[in-house]
C-alpha positions, 0 to 999 in steps of 0.5 A, a space after each residue: 212443382 218440385 224435383 226435375 220440374 222445378 230445374 227445368 224452371 230454374 234452368 229456363 230463368 236462367 238462360 232468359 235472364 239478361 235478355 231483352 223482353 223484345 228478344 224472348 218475345 221475337 224468338 217465340 214468334 220464330 219458333 211457332 210461326 217458321 219453326 224449320 224456316 233457313 236457306 234459300 231452297 234451290 240447288 247449288 253450293 251448300 252444305 246442306 243435303 237438299 235432295 236426290 235427283 237422277 242423274 243427267 247426261 251432263 252429270 259427271 261421275 264425280 257428282 253421282 252418289 253411289 251408296 244411294 245408287 246402289 239401292 235401285 235401278 237407277 244412277 242418283 246426283 246428291 244436291 245440295 241447298 244453295 245458300 249465301 250469306 244475304 246483307 239484310 237491313 231492318 228499319 222500324 220508324 221510332 218516331 212518336 206517331 208509333 206509339 198509337 194504339 186504338 185499344 189498350 188490348 191491342 199492341 201499339 204500331 211500335 211494339 207489333 213492328 218491332 216484334 216482327 222485324 225482330 222475329 224475321 231477324 232471328 229467322 234469318 240469322 239462324 240460316 246465316 244470313 247477316 242482318 243490321 239496321 238501316 241505321 248509322 254503326 248497325 252493319 250487317 252482321 251474322 251469329 246469335 251475338 248480332 240477335 241480341 245486339 238488334 234487339 237491344 237497339 231496337 228497344 233503344 228508342 231515341 229523342 222522338 220526332 213524329 215520324 224518323 227517317 230510315 237512312 239506307 246509305 250504309 246498306 252493301 249495294 245489292 243488299 236488301 232492306 225492310 221499313 216498318 212504318 205507318 207511313 202517315 206523314 211526309 213521304 219525301 224521305 221515304 221517296 229518296 230513299 228508295 230513289 238511293 235504293 233504286 240507284 245502289 240496286 237494293 230490294 226491299 220491302 215497305 211493310 206499313 203497319 197500322 191500327 184498325 182504328 186508322 183503318 175504319 176510322 170508327 169515330 163520331 159525334 163530338 172528337 179531339 184528335 191529338 198526335 202522340 207528340 202533342 204538337 198537332 191538335 183537331 176538334 170536331 164536333 161531327 167526326 163522322 161526317 169526316 170518315 168517308 174523306 178520311 178513308 179516301 185520303 187513306 187508299 190514295 195514300 196506299 196508292 202512292 206508297 204502292 207506286 213508289 214501292 214498284 217504281 223502285 223494285 220493291 213490294 208493298 203491304 199493310 199489316 195490323 195490330 190486330 191480325 196474328 203476328 205469326 201470319 204476317 212473319 210468315 207473309 214477310 220471309 217469304 215475300 222476302 225470299 222471292 225478292 231474294 231470288 229475283 
């Protein structure tokens, strides 16, 4: 490698030097999954051009685009895209349970949740949105510098219990939140958070991130189960006999999470660590857009 190629490589390394691996990976995901996503595709006050449309009886002369109208027999109005700086708060469960992966070739639940949250934050920040974390000291802000602050905070894990607890108290009234977790622990804290959200007109998404082994329960024969924190253990000689009951309990938990979300005016979904991250990011972005238009 020589000449311009060497210079390009050195330049790229210089640009990414000092950036967290999470931020670099999130940039790649955001660019590949939602390369042109920004703003809210509605007519209204904003600086970005959206479309020309034929003028109607209620449109004043000041709204007519005479240059475009001069090229046809119709009179056209120039519309801009409606833009508003939204406050969006993200929360990723940093509890020990999220460090689980059923296969060394799959990311942990924590790694996938962090990647999705960070990539979504980048897309929103590019569109002029204000993004923060549902943690003390991380209010929603706009701008590139906020992306680096968010990546650093997401990469810095606190002392871990089995599951962490979200704090929605600092999110501006009328804002939006996304909570990422496996939601396999005690749901009382999640229910309390959603009740608070409903009382403060906060909308959002509950995003359950699971490893496929937690869905299918492929275990059989003698199996020892141990919590990621090491506080709980269970051993059985016939793990396969537990499969049906486990799947029923998981389905019941998903129904409960869906009902809690619906009661608060939120949406609920389950994403898996063996599915493409790009598909998950696309779903989250469009689901959040629908929530923000309600």
